[in-house]
N, C-alpha and C positions, 0 to 999 in steps of 0.2 A: 477625286483621285487624279493625280497628275499623269502626263504622258510618260514620264520616267518610271512611274510606278506601274503603268499598264503594259509597258513594253515587255518585261519578262513574262507577264501572264500570257500575252498574245503569242509569244515565241513558244511557250510550253504547249498551248492549245494547238498551234500549227503543227508542232512536232508530233503530238498525239494523233492528230487527224491523219497525217501522212503515214504513220505506223499502222493506223487502223485500215487505211486503204490498201497498203501493201499486204497486210495480214489477210484481208478479204480476198485479194487476188490469189494468194497462196492457198487459202482454204478452198477456193473454187477449183483450182487445179487438182488439189489432193482428193477432192470428192467428185471429180468429173465423171467417175464411173458409177457413182451412186444414182439412185432414182431421183427424179425431180422433187418428190415429196421429202426425201431424206436430205437432199441438198438444201431445201428451203428451211427445214427445221434446224439444220446445222448452222446456216447463216444467221437465223434469228437468235440462236443461242450465243453466237459469236458477237453479234451486234449488242446484245444485252450486256455481255461481259465488258465490251469496249466502252459502253455508256457509263458503266459503273466506274471504270478507270478514269474517264474524263471528269466525272463528278468528284472523285477523290482528288484529282489534280487541281480542280477549281477550288475545292475546299482548302487544300494546302496553300494555294496562292492567296486566297482570301485571308487565311490565318496569318501568313507571312506579311501580307500588306497591313493587317491590323497591328501586328507586332511592330512593324516599321513605323506606322503612324504613332503608336504608343511611345516608341523611343524618341520620335521627333518631339512629341508633346512633352515628355519627361525632360528632354534636352532644353526645350524652351523654358520649362519651369526652373531648371537649375542655372541656366545662364541668364539670370536676372541681373541687370546692372548693379554693381556693388554700390551701396550707400557710402559716400565719402565720409570717413570717420574723422573726427577731430583727434589729433591734429596732423595725421600722417598721410598727406596727399601725395600722389605719384608714388605710392608705396603699396604694391599689390601682392596678392597671394593667389594661388590656384584655387578653383572651387573644390570644396571638400564636402562630401555628402554621405549620409548614412540612411539607408532605406529601412524603416522600422518593420519588423516582422508582422504579418497579418494586418498591414496598414498601408495606405497610399501616402503617408506622410514621410517627407524627406527632411532630415536634419543636417544642418551645416554648423560645424564647430570651428571657431577661429579665435584669433586674438594676437597679442604681441607681448613680448618681454622687452622692457625698455629701461635704459639707464641714462640719467642726466648727471653730468659733473659740472657744478656751478661755482663761479667765483663772483662775489659781490663787492663793489667798492663803497656802497652807501648803506643806509639804514632802511632796508626793505623787509617788512614783517612777513610778507608772503614769500617764504623761502623757496618754494618749488615752482611758482609761476611768476612771470615778470608783470606784476600788477602795480601800475604806477601809483594808484590811490592807496597803496600800502606803504609808500615811502613815508617815514617818520620825519617830523620837523626837528625833533630833539636828537641828541647824541646818545650813544650807548643803549639804544632800545634793543638791539640785537647783539649777541655775544660772539658770533663767528662769521667769517666771510666766505667759507667754503661749505659745500654740501654735495652729497651723493644721494640721489633720489631715484626710486623705481616707480614713482606715482603714475607715470604715463602707461604703465603696463595695464592690459585689460583682457577680459574674457568675454566672448560673444557666442550666443547660441541662437540660431535662426531655424525656422521650420517653414515648409511649404506643403500645403495640402490641397488637392483639387476638390472642389465642391460644385454643386449645381449652380452656385451664384458666382463662380470664378475661383481663382486661386486665393486661399486663405494663407496669410503669412503672419508669423509672430517673431518677436525679437526680444531676447533677454540679454542684458549686457551690464557689466559693472567694471569700473576702473579702480585703481589703487591710490588715487590722488588725495593728498592731504597737504594743506598750506604749510605746515611745519616741516614738510619733507619726509615724514614717515609714511609707510605704506599702510593704507586702511581701505576697507571695502566701501565703495561709493557707487550706489545704484545710478545708472545713467539712462538705460532704456528698458522699458517694460511695455511692449507695444504689440497690438494685434490689428490686422487690416484684412478686409475682404471686399473685393470690387472697389467702389469709390469711397467706402466708409472705413474709418479707423478709430480706435479708442485705446487709452492707456497713457503711459508717460513717454514723451519723446520731445524733440526740438519744437519750440514754439512756432506757430504759423507766422509770427511777426519777424522772425529771424531767417537767415539764409546761410546754412552751414556750408554750402558750396562756395561762398565768397571768402571763407577762411583762407588766409594766405598759406603758401607752402613754406612753413617755418618750423623751427624746433621748439620754440616756446609753447608751453601748454596753455597758458592763459589767453594769449591772443591780444590784438589791438585794444587799447583802452576804450575806444568808442564803439567797439563791436557790440551789436545787439545779439545777446546770447542768453538763452534761458531754456531749460528743460523742465516741463511740468505736465501734470495730468490734464488730459483734454479729450474731446471728441471732435472728429474731423470728417469733412466731406470734400472730395476733390473730383472735378470733372473737366474733361477736355471741351473747349469751346471752338477749337479750330485745329488744323494739322500742326500748328506751331505754338499754340497757346492753351493754357489751362488755368482754371480758377479754383481757389481753395478757401473754405470757411472753417473756422475752429471756434469752439467754446472752451476756455481754459480756466484752470484754477486761478483765482485772484489773490495776489499777495502784495503788500505795500511796504514801502520804506519811507516813513514820514520824517520830515525835518523837525521833529519834536523829540527832545530827549525823553526816552520812555521810562527810564529808571531814575530814582533818586534815593541813594543809600539803601538799595534793596527793595524799595517799594515801587509798584507799577503805577505810573501816572495816568495812563489811558489804555484803551483797547482798540485794536483795529476793527473796522466794520467791512466785511466782504459779503454784501448782500447779493451781488450779481457776479457771474463769471465774466472774464475778459473776452471780448469778441474780436477776432482778427479776420481780415479779408485780404487775399493776395492774388496777384495775377503774374504768371510766368510766361515770358515769350522767348522762344528759342529760334535761332537762325544761324546762318553760316558764320556770322561774326562772333557768335557766342550766345549769351543770353542776358536778359534783363528781368529782374523781379521787382515788383512794387507791392508793398504790404502796408496795411493800416491796422491800428489797434484802437479799440474804444473800451474804456474802463471807468467804473465808478470807484472813487476813493472816499473813505469815510473813517471817522474815529469818534469815540465817545468817552466821556468821563462820568463821574457820579452826577454831574449837573449839566453837562453839555453834550450835544450830539450834532455833528455836521458832516456833510458830504459835498463832493465836487466831481466834475467830469474830467477825465484824463483822455488824451488821444495822442497818436503818433503816426508819422509816415516814415517808411524805410525803403530806400531805393538801392538795390544792389545789382551786381552783375560781374560778368567776366567777358572781356573783349579780346578776341584773338587778333594779334598783330601780324604774326607770321606763323609758320609751322612750328617754331620753337619759342616764340615770345608771346606773352599775354599780360593783361592788366586786370587785377581784381579790385573792386571798389565797393564802397558803401557810403551813403549819405542819409543821415537820420535827423529828424527834428520832431519835437512834440512837447506836450505839457503833461507831466505826471508819468513819464516813462523811465524814470531813473532806475527802477527795479530791473528793467530789461537790459541795461547797458553795463558792460564789464566793470568800469571804474566806479560809476556813481552808485551801483548796487551795493558795493562792498568796501567802502573806504575804511581805512584803519581806525578813523575817528567816529565812524557811524555806530559802532556797537560797544557794548560794555554794560555792566551792572554796577550800580552804586558809584558811578563816575560822573561828577557834576559837569565835566567838560565833554561828555558824550554829546555829539552833534545831531544824532539822528540821521536819516537818509536824505534822499533828494527827489522823492515823488511829489510831496505836497507839504505845505506848511501854513502858518498863520500870517496873513497880511497885517498891515498897520492897524486895521480895524478889528483884528481878531478873527477874521473869517478864514476858513480853510480854502487854500488856493493851490492849484496845480503849478509846479515849478517848471519853467521852460528849460529845455535841454537840447543841445545841438552837437553833432559830431560826425566825423567821417574819416575814411582812410583810403589810400590808394597804394597798391603793391604791384611792382613790376617783377614778373617771373621770367627767367631765362633758362631754357633747357639747352645746355651746351652740347650734350650728346646723350646717348642712352644711359650713361653712368654718372653724369655730373649735372647739377642744376644750381641756380642761385636765385634768391629773392631779396628785394630791398624795398622798403616802403616807410610811410609816415602816417601817423594817426593823431587826431586832435579832438579834444572834448571841451565844451564850455557850458557852464551852468549859470543861469541868471538868478543869483541868490536873492531871497526875500530879506527885507530889512530885519526881520525877527530871527533869522538864522544866526547861529553862534559863530564866533570868530574862526574856528578851525574847520568850518564846513567847506567841502570841496567846491572850488570855483572853476579852475582850469587844470588840464593835464595834457601832456604830450608823450608820444611813444614812437620809437623808431627801431628797426632792426635790419641787419644785413647778414646773409649766411652763404655758405658753400656746403652743398650736400652731395654725398657720394652714394651710389647704388651699386655695389659690387654684384648683387644678385637681386632678383625681383622680391625676395623675402628678407633682404638685409638692407639697412639704411644707417648711415653714419654722417656726422657733419659737425661744423662749428658755427656758432652764431654770436654776433656782437649785438647787445641790446642797450638802449639808453632811454630813460624817461625822466620827466620832471613834473612837479605838481605845485599848485598854488592854492592857498586858502582864501576865504572871503576877506580876511583882514590883511592879506598880503604876505603871509608866511610862505616860504619856498623851500623845496627840497628836491634833490635829484639823485640818480643812481645809474651807474653803468654796470653791466654784467656780461661776463663771457661764459657761454654755455657750450659744452661738448656733449654730444648724444650719440647713442647707438641703439638700434632696435632690431629685433628678430621677430618676424611674423610667422604664425603657424596656422 
């Protein structure tokens, strides 16, 4: 109990004691004409009544103190720092809470309504996100240049429940994103956490959502490590400024082998072991730096062949505060067999398809010249400069690059290099309203030297609730 909490209690006790003393003196005067025995009995009765009053006062103070402490605890529960959601950084809303009847669980309901107005100059098959690996090398792949999309809208439901093991938190969230630009339900978060442990579906331990630049584009930089998947997680602090995290995650692969031939499946993925990630986060006055590693087993089998190989990756991310209004966000990633985790290499326009003999497969692993399964080297990084002009205006500009060291057996249209850059101006008329304009440019190159590019102008407005 703090001194501030004890002060009102001490004051009430002192006041009660003074009143008791005055009352005793008055009583002595009133009964001065009584016998000694009568006066003693009267004083004893009066003292008993005063003791009962003091006890009642103490009980009230204790109850008030407990209520005050409970409010403080509840306030700490509710004022948990907001998880920065993709992609609406610097776009906040007040805490919203519902206390369930006959329960200690508090619910928070939130989300946003969002509209993107998009104009494309080139052939980009991802209509709602600026994904450079979706740029087509051929003409007339897409039929329109303009699009209105509400895919960045989302709904989020969070809960906080005190337990003997700490605060239990849960999070259920879905957005409406669809590559074609239509609105569709898309599960993003289904997560539970208590103390240092968590389980469910959320951001991979190999990625860093806080390094996502302050932009209007939903998809994000082409080299961004970005994946949400089922996992179990353990996080613990190792110092006042650092913490370490371990995760075991669902393993998925994108092999550089065409999987289909005129409707028939040529091979099956083997996912015998989960992916393991280890990361360390260091926070300081300059901002923060996070280092993460992933280790994974990649494998495939056909009717006659079974082969596996090891994949691994390193991802260094962070945010550096330059001034009170300026900062830089960055990422540098390298590894073998990490294509599934990276924005562009996971989802190239030519990676997928059934019955298409030009289907290239993905960028995780492929066959070398000897026919052995080999993890494909991938490297990429980005840097973004953010300027907060004042409370209502901000800008961000940056560049991202990705390169893949293709195997000799990969097909001609396999992704080799891609570049991505954006610049924007964003207006915040209110803490719950955001609007802005962004210019986006990207280019892509295949293994055989085919090239394509696209620039896009996007205007967006969002309303948080």
